[in-house]
matplotlib code that plots the C-alpha trace (Angstrom):
import matplotlib.pyplot as plt

x = [-9.4, -5.9, -2.8, -1.7, -4.5, -5.0, -7.6, -10.7, -11.8, -15.5, -17.3, -21.0, -22.6, -26.3, -28.3, -30.7, -34.2, -36.0, -38.9, -37.8, -35.0, -37.2, -36.4, -33.1, -32.9, -35.6, -33.5, -30.4, -32.3, -33.7, -29.9, -28.9, -31.2, -30.8, -26.5, -27.2, -24.4, -23.8, -24.1, -21.5, -19.1, -18.8, -17.1, -14.2, -15.9, -19.3, -20.5, -24.3, -25.8, -29.0, -31.4, -28.5, -26.1, -28.1, -28.3, -24.8, -23.7, -26.0, -24.3, -21.0, -21.7, -23.3, -26.8, -29.4, -30.5, -33.8, -34.0, -33.8, -37.0, -38.7, -38.2, -39.6, -42.0, -43.4, -42.5, -42.0, -45.3, -44.1, -40.9, -42.9, -45.4, -45.8, -45.9, -46.4, -44.6, -46.8, -46.9, -43.0, -42.2, -41.0, -39.5, -39.3, -42.2, -40.8, -39.1, -36.0, -36.4, -38.5, -35.6, -33.1, -34.7, -35.3, -31.5, -30.7, -32.1, -30.2, -31.5, -29.7, -26.7, -27.4, -23.8, -21.9, -19.3, -18.0, -15.4, -16.9, -17.7, -16.4, -16.3, -14.9, -17.6, -17.9, -20.8, -21.4, -22.7, -22.5, -21.0, -23.4, -21.5, -18.6, -20.4, -18.3, -18.6, -17.8, -17.2, -17.2, -15.1, -14.2, -10.3, -9.3, -6.7, -3.6, -4.6, -8.1, -8.1, -10.8, -14.3, -13.8, -15.1, -18.3, -21.3, -22.9, -26.1, -25.0, -23.2, -26.4, -28.7, -26.1, -26.3, -30.0, -31.0, -32.6, -33.2, -37.1, -38.2, -35.7, -34.1, -30.1, -28.1, -26.0, -22.9, -19.4, -19.9, -21.2, -24.5, -24.8, -27.3, -27.9, -25.3, -27.8, -27.0, -23.8, -23.5, -26.6, -25.3, -22.0, -20.5, -18.3, -16.6, -16.3, -14.3, -12.1, -11.8, -10.6, -7.7, -7.0, -7.0, -6.5, -4.1, -6.3, -6.2, -9.4, -8.9, -9.4, -12.6, -16.0, -18.9, -22.2, -24.6, -28.2, -30.8, -34.1, -36.9, -35.4, -37.9, -37.4, -38.2, -39.6, -41.5, -45.2, -44.7, -48.2, -46.9, -45.1, -41.6, -40.6, -39.1, -40.4, -41.5, -44.9, -43.5, -41.1, -43.5, -47.1, -47.5, -45.8, -42.0, -41.7, -42.6, -40.0, -37.4, -38.5, -39.1, -35.3, -33.7, -35.9, -34.7, -31.0, -30.6, -32.6, -29.8, -27.2, -28.2, -28.4, -25.1, -23.4, -24.9, -23.7, -20.0, -19.4, -20.5, -18.2, -15.3, -16.3, -17.8, -19.2, -17.4, -20.2, -24.0, -27.1, -29.6, -32.9, -36.0, -37.9, -41.2, -44.0, -47.3, -49.7, -47.3, -45.2, -48.4, -48.0, -44.3, -42.3, -39.1, -41.7, -44.6, -44.8, -48.5, -49.6, -49.8, -46.0, -45.1, -46.5, -45.1, -41.6, -41.8, -43.4, -41.0, -38.1, -39.3, -39.0, -35.6, -34.0, -35.2, -34.2, -30.8, -30.1, -30.5, -28.1, -24.4, -23.0, -24.7, -23.4, -20.1, -20.2, -21.2, -18.5, -16.1, -14.5, -12.5, -9.2, -9.8, -10.1, -7.8, -8.3, -5.2, -7.7, -10.8, -11.6, -11.1, -7.6, -4.9, -2.0]
y = [7.4, 6.8, 8.5, 4.7, 3.6, 4.7, 6.7, 4.6, 5.2, 5.5, 4.4, 5.9, 3.4, 4.2, 1.4, 1.6, 1.6, 3.8, 6.0, 3.8, 6.1, 8.2, 6.1, 6.5, 10.5, 10.9, 8.6, 10.6, 14.0, 13.3, 12.4, 15.5, 17.3, 15.7, 16.4, 19.7, 19.2, 17.6, 13.5, 13.6, 15.3, 12.2, 10.1, 9.5, 8.1, 7.5, 5.7, 5.2, 3.4, 4.6, 6.9, 6.2, 7.6, 11.1, 11.4, 10.2, 13.0, 15.8, 14.6, 14.9, 18.9, 18.9, 19.8, 18.6, 15.0, 17.6, 18.8, 15.6, 14.5, 17.3, 16.5, 13.2, 14.0, 17.3, 15.7, 12.1, 11.4, 13.9, 11.8, 8.3, 9.4, 7.3, 7.9, 6.5, 3.6, 0.4, -1.0, -0.5, -2.0, 1.1, 2.9, 3.3, 4.0, 6.9, 10.4, 11.3, 14.8, 15.7, 14.1, 15.8, 19.1, 18.6, 17.7, 20.5, 23.5, 25.7, 23.8, 20.7, 20.4, 22.8, 22.9, 21.9, 19.5, 16.4, 18.2, 20.6, 17.7, 18.8, 14.9, 12.1, 10.1, 7.2, 6.5, 3.2, 3.4, 0.7, 1.8, 0.0, 1.2, -0.5, -3.2, -2.5, -1.4, 2.1, 4.3, 8.0, 9.0, 12.6, 13.1, 11.9, 10.0, 11.3, 8.9, 10.4, 13.1, 12.8, 12.3, 15.7, 17.6, 15.7, 17.3, 16.0, 15.8, 13.8, 11.3, 11.3, 10.4, 7.8, 6.1, 5.7, 5.0, 1.6, -0.4, -0.9, 2.2, 5.0, 5.4, 5.3, 8.2, 9.4, 11.7, 12.0, 10.0, 6.9, 5.4, 4.5, 2.4, 1.9, 1.0, -1.3, -3.8, -4.5, -3.1, -2.2, -2.4, -0.6, -1.1, -3.3, -1.5, 1.5, -1.1, -1.9, 2.0, 2.6, -0.9, 0.2, 4.1, 5.3, 2.7, 1.6, -1.6, -3.2, -3.2, 0.2, 0.5, 1.2, 1.1, 1.9, 0.8, 2.5, 0.6, 1.4, -0.9, -4.4, -6.3, -9.6, -11.2, -14.8, -17.4, -18.3, -21.8, -22.4, -20.5, -22.7, -23.3, -23.2, -20.1, -18.4, -14.7, -15.7, -17.6, -14.7, -11.4, -12.8, -12.1, -8.7, -8.5, -5.6, -7.6, -10.0, -7.2, -5.3, -8.7, -9.7, -6.5, -6.2, -9.7, -8.7, -5.9, -7.7, -10.6, -7.8, -6.3, -9.8, -10.7, -7.4, -7.5, -11.3, -10.4, -6.8, -8.4, -11.3, -8.7, -6.5, -7.5, -5.2, -2.6, -3.0, -1.7, -2.0, 0.4, -0.8, -2.0, -5.0, -5.1, -7.2, -8.2, -5.7, -2.5, -4.1, -3.9, 0.0, 0.2, -0.1, 1.2, 3.1, 3.8, 7.2, 7.9, 8.9, 5.4, 4.9, 8.3, 7.5, 3.8, 5.0, 8.6, 6.8, 3.8, 5.8, 8.3, 5.4, 3.8, 7.3, 7.4, 3.9, 4.6, 7.6, 5.9, 2.9, 3.3, 1.5, 4.0, 6.9, 5.6, 6.3, 10.3, 10.6, 10.3, 13.6, 12.3, 13.7, 16.7, 15.2, 16.0, 16.6, 16.6, 18.5, 20.3, 23.3, 22.2, 21.0, 21.4, 23.7]
z = [44.4, 45.9, 44.1, 43.2, 41.4, 38.1, 36.8, 35.2, 31.6, 31.2, 27.9, 27.1, 24.7, 23.3, 21.7, 18.1, 18.3, 16.2, 18.1, 21.7, 21.4, 23.3, 26.4, 26.3, 25.5, 28.6, 30.9, 30.2, 30.0, 34.0, 35.1, 33.7, 35.2, 38.7, 38.3, 36.5, 34.2, 30.7, 30.8, 28.4, 31.4, 33.2, 30.1, 28.2, 25.0, 23.6, 21.4, 19.5, 16.6, 14.7, 17.4, 19.9, 17.4, 17.0, 20.4, 21.5, 18.9, 20.4, 23.9, 22.3, 21.5, 25.5, 23.6, 26.4, 26.0, 26.8, 23.3, 21.9, 23.8, 23.0, 19.1, 19.3, 21.6, 19.2, 15.8, 16.3, 14.3, 11.5, 11.0, 11.1, 8.8, 6.0, 2.5, -0.6, -1.2, -2.6, 0.7, 0.5, -2.6, -4.5, -2.1, 1.9, 3.9, 5.5, 3.9, 5.4, 4.6, 8.4, 10.0, 8.5, 8.6, 12.6, 12.9, 10.6, 12.7, 14.5, 18.3, 17.0, 14.5, 12.0, 9.7, 12.3, 11.5, 13.2, 14.5, 16.4, 19.3, 22.8, 23.9, 21.9, 19.7, 17.2, 15.1, 13.2, 9.9, 6.6, 3.4, 0.7, -1.7, -0.5, 1.3, 4.4, 7.8, 8.9, 12.3, 11.7, 14.1, 15.9, 15.8, 18.9, 17.5, 15.0, 12.7, 12.2, 9.7, 7.5, 9.5, 11.2, 7.9, 7.8, 8.6, 11.6, 10.1, 7.5, 10.3, 12.0, 8.7, 8.0, 10.8, 11.2, 7.6, 8.9, 5.9, 4.8, 6.8, 5.5, 2.1, 1.9, 2.8, 0.3, 1.0, 0.3, -2.7, -1.1, -0.2, 3.7, 5.8, 9.8, 11.3, 13.5, 10.7, 12.5, 16.2, 17.3, 20.5, 20.3, 23.5, 22.3, 19.3, 22.2, 24.3, 21.2, 20.6, 24.3, 24.1, 20.5, 19.9, 23.9, 25.0, 28.2, 29.4, 29.7, 33.5, 33.6, 31.8, 32.9, 30.6, 30.9, 28.0, 27.7, 25.6, 23.6, 25.8, 24.7, 22.7, 22.2, 18.4, 18.8, 16.8, 16.2, 16.7, 15.4, 11.8, 9.1, 9.4, 5.3, 5.7, 3.1, 2.8, 4.1, 7.1, 7.8, 7.1, 6.0, 2.1, 2.6, 1.8, 3.4, 6.8, 5.9, 5.7, 8.7, 11.1, 10.1, 10.8, 14.3, 14.9, 14.0, 16.3, 18.9, 18.9, 19.1, 22.3, 24.2, 22.7, 23.6, 26.7, 27.3, 26.3, 28.2, 31.6, 31.3, 29.9, 32.5, 35.3, 37.9, 35.6, 32.9, 33.7, 31.6, 31.8, 30.2, 30.5, 28.8, 27.3, 28.3, 27.2, 26.3, 26.9, 23.8, 21.6, 22.3, 20.8, 18.3, 16.1, 13.9, 16.5, 17.7, 18.7, 22.2, 23.4, 22.2, 24.1, 27.3, 27.5, 27.1, 28.8, 32.1, 31.9, 31.5, 34.5, 36.8, 35.4, 35.8, 39.4, 40.5, 38.5, 40.4, 44.0, 42.8, 44.3, 41.0, 38.7, 41.2, 40.6, 36.9, 37.9, 40.1, 37.5, 36.2, 32.8, 31.5, 29.0, 25.8, 23.0, 19.4, 16.6, 13.9, 13.6, 15.8, 19.2, 18.0, 20.8, 20.0]

ax = plt.figure().add_subplot(projection="3d")
ax.plot(x, y, z, "-o")
ax.set_aspect("equal")
plt.show()
């Protein structure tokens, strides 16, 4: 890059989507194998929500994305194993224990704190105790003095506690639920972080968003239009809440894509696939069987192959970020 042209500031944004995050992890794992380097080494800031948040935290620690792929392939059905819940009326359908146990293993996060991350990362969640959105952050700004003391496992569980699927995650004397309620596609949060806390002009920012195979929630025109529980979820209240959550994260994905495209133009790249026809029947936020794995892994393999051949994608891979500066925690500068 010519000396008179400022270095770009690159952001990686990873969407939520439950087990569909296997697609995201596989795309990144394939790219890491191609470049023989951590994917995070090409970005100045990483942000992710829900399963995208779990993957973002792993990448920020330079844990290979293949470890996350293996976790989902080998243990996905364990994570999404239904428990007695009286059809979701008395408690969430899935226990958080399998996921927390896997994330706490030495192959992933163990007992490490957020301050152990090697790359700046921001993770949205919602503090249900206060009703306010929160964004957990590495200490990449002098004002960020506390989050670095949180266990990474707690941050990961807080961002992925999807309503009606998993219970709220409780730590730090608060109850947290899935960040997808307001930032399932967190690219705009990343853009704000770059501008506000890294003092980056928007003209210098490049952003890559990786989705979880977009799935549009649309109405069946044959159903009644009165807006009751039956309209939204048949006779099941739990199906109603899940459909509303699915509609919300789907709409956010589309809105974020439009807005980032408008603000960044050709400095924005969205990597994703849409689910069509019969394939869509095999995939869902909480479906982790062989058919779902086949669809997600097959699509990811093809997408990573396509990406690596595109000049606009390779431009992101050519970036060498400045060494990150952390003000607190084990990676604090001296």
